[in-house]
C-alpha positions in Angstrom: 0.0 0.0 0.0 1.4 3.4 -1.0 1.1 6.5 1.2 -2.3 8.2 0.7 -3.9 5.1 -0.9 -6.3 3.6 1.7 -6.7 -0.1 2.5 -9.7 -2.0 1.2 -13.0 -1.1 2.8 -15.0 -4.3 2.3 -18.3 -2.8 3.6 -18.3 -0.1 0.9 -17.6 -2.6 -2.0 -20.4 -3.5 -4.3 -18.8 -6.8 -5.3 -15.5 -8.7 -5.3 -14.5 -10.1 -8.7 -12.3 -13.2 -8.0 -11.1 -13.7 -11.6 -9.4 -11.0 -13.6 -6.3 -11.2 -15.8 -3.1 -9.1 -16.0 -2.5 -9.4 -19.7 0.2 -6.9 -20.4 3.4 -5.9 -18.5 4.7 -2.4 -17.9 7.0 -3.1 -20.9 4.1 -3.9 -23.1 4.7 -7.6 -23.2 1.6 -9.8 -23.4 1.2 -13.2 -21.6 -0.1 -14.8 -24.8 1.4 -14.8 -28.3 -0.6 -12.9 -30.9 -2.2 -16.0 -32.5 -3.7 -17.3 -29.2 -4.6 -13.8 -28.0 -6.5 -12.9 -31.2 -8.3 -16.3 -31.2 -9.5 -15.8 -27.6 -10.6 -12.3 -28.4 -12.7 -13.7 -31.3 -14.1 -16.5 -29.2 -15.2 -14.1 -26.4 -16.3 -11.4 -28.9 -14.3 -9.0 -26.8 -15.6 -5.4 -26.7 -13.4 -2.5 -25.6 -9.7 -2.6 -24.6 -8.3 -6.1 -24.4 -5.0 -5.2 -22.9 -5.5 -2.8 -20.0 -2.5 -2.0 -17.9 -2.6 -2.9 -14.2 -3.2 0.8 -13.3 -6.0 1.0 -15.8 -7.6 -2.1 -14.3 -7.4 -0.7 -10.8 -9.0 2.5 -12.0 -11.7 0.5 -13.8 -12.7 -1.4 -10.6 -12.4 1.7 -8.4 -14.9 3.5 -10.6 -17.3 0.7 -10.0 -16.7 0.3 -6.3 -15.5 -3.2 -6.8 -12.4 -5.2 -5.8 -10.7 -7.6 -8.1 -8.4 -10.6 -7.7 -5.8 -10.2 -10.4 -3.2 -12.6 -11.8 -1.1 -13.6 -14.9 -0.8 -17.1 -16.3 2.7 -18.6 -16.3 2.7 -21.3 -19.0 6.2 -20.5 -20.4 7.2 -24.2 -20.6 4.3 -25.0 -22.9 4.0 -21.7 -24.9 7.5 -20.2 -24.8 6.0 -16.9 -23.8 7.1 -15.2 -20.7 4.3 -14.2 -18.3 3.6 -10.8 -16.9 6.0 -10.8 -13.9 4.2 -11.9 -10.7 6.2 -9.3 -8.8 4.8 -6.6 -11.0 1.2 -7.7 -10.4 1.8 -7.8 -6.7 3.4 -4.4 -6.6 0.5 -2.9 -8.6 -1.9 -4.5 -6.1 0.0 -3.0 -3.2 -0.1 0.4 -4.8 -3.9 0.0 -5.4 -4.7 -1.9 -2.2 -8.2 -0.4 -2.0 -9.3 -2.4 -5.1 -6.7 -5.1 -6.2 -5.9 -8.4 -4.5 -2.8 -10.1 -5.9 -2.6 -13.8 -7.0 0.4 -15.2 -8.7 0.9 -18.0 -11.3 3.8 -20.4 -11.4 4.4 -22.8 -14.2 4.4 -26.2 -12.4 7.3 -27.4 -14.6 9.6 -24.8 -12.9 10.2 -27.5 -10.3 12.1 -26.5 -7.1 12.7 -23.0 -8.4 9.0 -22.5 -8.8 8.3 -23.8 -5.2 10.9 -21.4 -3.9 9.4 -18.5 -5.9 5.9 -19.3 -4.5 7.0 -19.1 -0.9 8.9 -15.8 -1.7 5.8 -14.3 -3.4 3.7 -15.0 -0.3 6.2 -13.9 2.3 7.7 -10.9 0.5 4.9 -9.7 -1.8 1.7 -10.6 0.1 0.3 -12.8 -2.7 -3.0 -14.3 -1.6 -3.4 -17.2 -4.1 -2.1 -19.0 -7.2 -3.7 -19.4 -10.6 -3.3 -22.7 -12.5 -4.4 -23.3 -16.1 -4.0 -27.0 -16.6 -4.9 -27.0 -20.3 -2.5 -24.1 -21.2 0.2 -25.2 -18.8 -0.1 -28.8 -20.0 -0.4 -30.8 -16.8 -2.8 -32.9 -14.9 -3.5 -31.1 -11.5 -3.2 -34.5 -9.7 0.3 -35.2 -11.1 2.2 -35.6 -7.9 5.6 -35.3 -9.5 4.8 -32.0 -11.2 2.6 -30.0 -8.9 2.3 -31.4 -5.4 5.3 -29.5 -4.0 3.7 -26.3 -5.1 0.4 -27.3 -3.4 2.3 -28.0 -0.2 3.5 -24.4 0.0 0.0 -23.0 -0.9 -1.6 -25.1 1.8 1.0 -24.3 4.4 0.8 -20.6 3.8 -3.0 -20.6 3.8 -3.3 -19.1 0.4 -5.7 -20.2 -2.4 -5.2 -22.5 -5.4 -7.5 -21.4 -8.3 -7.8 -23.9 -11.2 -9.2 -23.2 -14.6 -11.7 -25.9 -15.4 -13.6 -27.0 -18.5 -13.2 -25.8 -22.0 -11.0 -22.8 -22.7 -11.3 -19.9 -25.2 -7.5 -19.9 -25.5 -6.7 -21.8 -28.7 -10.3 -22.0 -29.8 -10.6 -21.8 -33.6 -6.8 -22.2 -34.1 -5.8 -25.3 -36.0 -5.4 -28.1 -33.5 -6.6 -25.7 -30.8 -3.0 -24.3 -30.7 -1.9 -27.7 -29.3 -4.0 -27.0 -26.1 -5.6 -30.2 -24.7 -8.9 -29.9 -22.8 -8.5 -33.2 -20.9 -6.2 -31.5 -18.3 -9.1 -29.3 -17.1 -11.6 -31.9 -16.0 -12.4 -30.9 -12.4 -12.3 -34.5 -11.2 -8.5 -34.2 -11.4 -8.8 -31.5 -8.8 -10.8 -33.8 -6.6 -7.6 -35.8 -6.1 -5.9 -32.6 -5.0 -8.6 -31.7 -2.5 -8.4 -35.3 -1.1 -4.7 -35.2 -0.8 -4.6 -31.6 0.6 -7.6 -31.5 2.9 -6.8 -28.0 4.2 -6.1 -26.4 0.8 -8.5 -23.7 -0.2 -9.5 -24.3 -3.8 -11.5 -22.5 -6.4 -12.7 -24.2 -9.6 -12.9 -21.4 -12.2 -15.8 -21.1 -14.6 -18.9 -23.2 -15.4 -16.9 -26.3 -16.2 -18.4 -27.3 -19.5 -18.6 -30.2 -20.4 -18.0 -31.3 -16.8 -20.4 -29.1 -14.9 -21.9 -32.0 -12.9 -18.4 -33.2 -12.0 -17.5 -29.7 -10.6 -20.7 -29.5 -8.6 -20.0 -33.0 -7.2 -16.5 -32.1 -6.1 -17.6 -28.8 -4.5 -20.4 -30.5 -2.6 -18.2 -33.3 -1.4 -15.0 -31.4 -0.5 -15.4 -28.6 2.0 -12.4 -26.6 0.7 -13.6 -26.5 -2.9 -15.4 -23.4 -4.2 -16.6 -22.4 -7.7 -16.2 -19.1 -9.5 -18.7 -18.1 -12.2 -16.3 -16.4 -14.5 -15.9 -16.7 -18.3 -19.5 -17.1 -19.1 -22.4 -14.7 -19.3 -24.8 -15.8 -16.6 -27.6 -16.2 -19.2 -25.8 -19.2 -20.4 -25.3 -20.9 -17.0 -26.5 -24.6 -16.9 -29.7 -24.9 -14.9 -28.1 -27.3 -12.4 -25.4 -24.7 -11.6 -28.1 -22.1 -10.8 -29.9 -24.6 -8.7 -26.8 -25.5 -6.6 -25.8 -21.9 -6.3 -29.2 -21.2 -4.7 -29.0 -24.1 -2.3 -26.2 -26.5 -1.4 -23.4 -24.3 -2.7 -24.8 -20.9 -1.7 -21.8 -20.3 0.6 -19.2 -21.6 -1.9 -20.1 -19.9 -5.2 -18.2 -16.7 -6.2 -18.6 -13.9 -8.6 -15.9 -13.7 -11.3 -15.9 -12.0 -14.6 -12.8 -13.0 -16.6 -12.0 -9.4 -17.2 -10.9 -8.1 -19.7 -12.4 -10.7 -22.0 -15.8 -10.5 -20.2 -16.6 -7.3 -18.4 -18.2 -7.2 -14.9 -20.7 -4.7 -16.4 -22.0 -7.3 -18.8 -21.8 -10.1 -16.3 -23.7 -8.3 -13.6 -26.4 -7.1 -16.0 -27.1 -10.7 -17.0 -26.8 -12.0 -13.4 -29.6 -9.6 -12.4 -31.9 -11.7 -14.6 -31.1 -15.0 -13.1 -33.6 -16.6 -10.6 -31.1 -16.3 -7.7 -32.7 -15.9 -4.2 -32.4 -12.4 -2.7 -30.6 -13.7 0.3 -28.0 -15.6 -1.9 -27.1 -12.7 -4.2 -24.9 -10.8 -1.7 -23.2 -14.1 -0.8 -22.2 -14.7 -4.5 -21.3 -11.1 -5.3 -19.2 -10.4 -2.2 -19.6 -12.2 1.1 -18.3 -15.6 0.1 -15.2 -14.1 -1.5 -14.5 -11.8 1.4 -14.6 -14.7 3.8 -12.5 -17.0 1.6 -9.9 -14.3 1.0 -9.7 -13.5 4.7 -11.1 -10.0 4.3 -13.8 -10.6 6.9 -14.0 -13.0 9.8 -15.3 -16.5 9.2 
């Protein structure tokens, strides 16, 4: 937090968006190559600026009286593209602590160096969680040899593991899907992680098409597993997702947009039209995330 920039006031926030992307560094380097970037923009029919800077993202959410979890995706081993530096994301969040919450992303194939980096990012930069994209990073979440040492640090430090689940817009429409394999993002692979790390806080990102029922099963069975609703307009949510959000999972479902590919403005406008119970709406929009992130008392 920089002088003169207040800490986050949760009571004044309209919502907490748990899923936003840092897509460009201060040097102008993007976390995806041009082919994958353009394909995902076409897939999501992106309107407006696709590569806002970290400061622009902070201003965008401040204007809306919202907070945002923000992260890059480190898939350098699979894509050859360097991510936006985690340290840069964390520093921008510290400078905009009233609206930004820093997550990091570490390529699981970085091995011991990645494990060391994860601990340093938590202890020195205040990172609150870690984003994994199994399809883009090219790994099964339950691969003990590749990822479990990272999960040990995340569980030990009380931070959060956020996993992309289901289909991805990255690579969609590119020949061969850009080499990206959907099989890695079946949420049942994360069920193994939740069983092996019973105190690990987990978020399954997105409606998990074509594995929505699997995601709902994992979240109802494993106490530490939550679901964010990012990446889809709510008008396309499967009926069973709405049903569970209203009932069994009302304390474990979280608002997420996937900004900048899907704006919170569009998401919230469509969410208003869903048959969500009045008493559940504030849970999804803010209260569940505030509790999970440690911004309010359990």
